[in-house]
Structure formats: C-alpha cells, structure tokens
C-alpha positions in Angstrom: -10.7 -28.0 28.5 -8.3 -25.1 29.0 -6.5 -25.9 25.7 -9.8 -25.8 23.8 -10.7 -22.4 25.2 -7.2 -21.0 24.4 -7.4 -22.5 20.9 -10.9 -21.0 20.4 -9.7 -17.6 21.7 -6.8 -17.7 19.2 -9.1 -18.5 16.4 -11.4 -15.7 17.1 -8.5 -13.2 17.2 -7.6 -14.1 13.6 -9.8 -12.6 10.9 -9.4 -13.0 7.2 -8.9 -9.7 5.5 -11.5 -8.4 3.0 -10.4 -7.7 -0.5 -10.8 -4.0 0.2 -8.2 -4.2 3.0 -5.5 -5.7 0.8 -4.1 -2.4 -0.5 -3.8 -3.8 -4.0 -2.1 -1.7 -6.7 -4.1 -0.5 -9.7 -2.8 -1.6 -13.1 -1.3 1.9 -13.6 0.3 1.9 -10.2 1.8 -1.6 -10.9 3.2 -0.5 -14.2 4.8 2.6 -12.6 6.3 0.9 -9.6 9.9 -0.3 -9.4 10.2 -3.9 -10.3 12.3 -6.7 -8.7 15.4 -7.2 -10.9 14.2 -10.7 -11.9 13.2 -12.0 -15.3 11.5 -15.3 -16.0 12.2 -17.4 -19.1 9.8 -20.2 -19.9 11.5 -22.8 -22.2 8.8 -24.8 -24.1 6.1 -25.0 -21.4 3.2 -27.0 -22.7 0.5 -26.4 -20.0 -1.4 -23.2 -20.5 -2.5 -23.4 -16.8 1.2 -23.4 -15.8 1.8 -20.4 -18.0 -1.1 -18.5 -16.3 0.2 -19.5 -12.8 3.6 -18.1 -13.6 2.1 -14.8 -14.7 0.2 -14.6 -11.4 3.4 -15.4 -9.4 5.4 -12.9 -11.4 2.7 -10.2 -10.6 2.9 -11.1 -6.9 6.7 -10.5 -6.8 6.8 -7.6 -9.3 8.9 -9.4 -11.8 10.4 -7.3 -14.6 9.5 -9.5 -17.6 8.5 -13.0 -18.8 9.9 -14.5 -22.0 7.6 -17.1 -23.4 9.8 -19.3 -25.6 9.3 -22.0 -28.2 6.0 -23.9 -27.8 5.0 -21.8 -24.8 1.6 -20.3 -25.5 1.0 -16.5 -25.3 -1.9 -14.5 -24.0 -4.7 -13.9 -24.8 -5.9 -17.5 -24.2 -8.8 -18.6 -22.0 -6.8 -21.3 -20.3 -3.9 -18.9 -19.5 -6.5 -16.3 -18.2 -8.2 -18.9 -16.0 -5.1 -19.1 -13.8 -3.5 -15.7 -14.5 -6.6 -13.8 -13.3 -5.6 -10.7 -15.3 -1.9 -10.7 -14.5 -1.1 -10.9 -18.2 -2.1 -7.3 -18.3 0.2 -6.2 -15.5 3.4 -8.2 -16.1 5.4 -7.3 -19.2 6.0 -10.3 -21.5 7.1 -11.2 -25.0 7.3 -14.3 -27.1 10.4 -15.7 -28.8 10.9 -18.8 -30.9 14.4 -19.6 -29.6 15.2 -19.8 -25.9 19.0 -19.8 -26.7 18.7 -16.5 -28.5 16.8 -14.9 -25.5 19.5 -16.1 -23.1 22.3 -14.9 -25.3 20.6 -11.4 -25.7 20.1 -11.1 -21.9 23.7 -12.1 -21.1 25.0 -9.6 -23.7 23.1 -6.9 -21.6 24.9 -8.0 -18.4 22.0 -10.0 -17.0 22.9 -13.2 -15.1 20.9 -16.2 -16.4 20.4 -19.3 -14.3 18.6 -22.4 -15.2 16.3 -24.1 -12.6 17.2 -27.7 -13.1 18.9 -30.7 -11.6 22.4 -30.7 -13.0 26.0 -31.4 -12.1 27.6 -28.5 -10.1 24.1 -27.0 -9.4 23.8 -24.6 -6.6 21.1 -25.4 -4.1 18.6 -22.6 -4.0 19.0 -21.9 -0.3 22.8 -21.4 -0.8 22.5 -19.0 -3.7 23.5 -15.4 -2.8 22.4 -12.9 -5.4 24.2 -9.6 -5.8 21.9 -6.8 -5.0 23.0 -4.6 -7.9 22.5 -7.4 -10.5 19.5 -8.4 -12.6 18.9 -12.2 -12.8 16.9 -14.2 -15.3 15.7 -17.7 -14.3 14.8 -20.4 -16.9 12.1 -22.9 -16.2 11.7 -25.9 -18.6 9.3 -28.2 -20.2 7.2 -30.2 -17.7 8.7 -33.6 -18.7 12.1 -32.8 -20.3 13.1 -29.8 -18.2 15.3 -27.0 -19.4 16.9 -28.1 -22.7 20.6 -29.0 -22.5 21.6 -26.4 -25.1 20.1 -23.7 -22.8 21.6 -25.1 -19.6 25.0 -25.2 -21.3 25.0 -21.4 -21.9 23.6 -20.3 -18.6 25.7 -18.7 -15.9 24.7 -21.4 -13.5 22.1 -23.8 -12.4 19.8 -23.5 -9.3 18.4 -26.6 -7.8 15.5 -26.9 -5.4 16.5 -29.7 -3.0 13.9 -32.4 -2.8 13.8 -35.3 -0.4 10.9 -37.6 -1.6 10.7 -40.3 -4.2 9.8 -38.2 -7.3 12.5 -35.4 -7.4 10.1 -33.5 -9.7 7.9 -30.4 -9.0 5.3 -28.8 -11.2 6.8 -25.9 -13.0 4.3 -23.4 -11.4 5.3 -24.7 -8.0 9.0 -24.5 -8.8 8.5 -20.9 -10.1 6.8 -19.9 -6.9 9.5 -21.3 -4.7 12.3 -19.8 -6.7 10.8 -16.4 -7.2 9.9 -16.1 -3.5 13.4 -17.1 -2.4 15.1 -14.7 -4.9 12.6 -11.9 -4.1 13.3 -12.3 -0.3 17.1 -12.3 -0.8 17.1 -9.3 -3.1 14.8 -7.3 -0.7 16.7 -7.9 2.5 18.6 -4.6 2.4 
C-alpha cells in the first residue's frame, strides 16, 4: 500500500505543461535566431509524411537548411503539411534534382557531408565527435534503397545507427530524429 501512495504522490506532482507555457518562438524569432550548424539532405524520399516529419524535427533542433533532392516532394502539399504542422514555413529549404550536385556544392563550401547508412567503415553514431566550428550535412536516403551509392561514395563519411533486432532498418523520420538529436546534443555541449 505504501508503494501505491508514493506512486500516486509522484503522479500528482507531475503536470503537463500547457501550450502557453512552452515559450515557443514566433516565426520571426525563429528566422532571426542562430541555427545549429546542421543541414539535412533528403535523397529521393518517396513518403510525403516522412518529408513532413523531417521538417518538424528540423524545426525542433533549429537546423539551417533542408535540401529535397530527386523525387522528394516539396511543400506546399497537404500530406507534407499534415505532419510538418507549419514547420515548412520556419525551416529554410530548397529542391534540387541531383543529390550528387548538392553534396559537391556543400563540400566545396567546406561543409562536411556524412551519409546515414549501413556501410563498410561506417562510424557508429554514438562514437562520432563533431568539431564545434564545423557545419555538417547529413544525407538520408530512400525508404527501401537507402542513400544511393554514388552519393555515399562522395561523402566525407558514413554514420550508422547501431541496431540490435532482426530488421536493421528504421523509418527515415525515426532515423532523422535520432541523428539530429545526437548531433544537436554534441554540438551544444560547450
């Protein structure tokens, strides 16, 4: 009985915050604030819901830019908006036909580009140590085929999310959330 009372007391001390208590930035404040030195590249993502989810995650971690490449759909689209919840307005984005060209352009600007994939010589995400004064771009690939080999081949490295089950496959929006949170945390330690 004592456990139950303690558990009940703990529950009553926790209260969900109201939306008005969340200190959300306005769109103008978000646009003006310093961004995390991270860029997302979507390489031929077919699911519009996944695209919308990536926008929402990018908003949460103040990502600099999203490149929508190849067949990846662009806003405005109702299926993107359904999961993006307006974040297509806050996060800067652009569309490009060729992922390789985007990667080459970013690398020419000194940005380090890493594919998120399972590959030889990949670095497990938890072991990756980003340099604080460097901007990184992370490439997420097609839901079935992953990041195309021609893109993997020109990246500076490959990040792998370790997996221990039978599938060794995560939804792209889940992968994006894991990777962006890890990189955001590591870049904001100091």
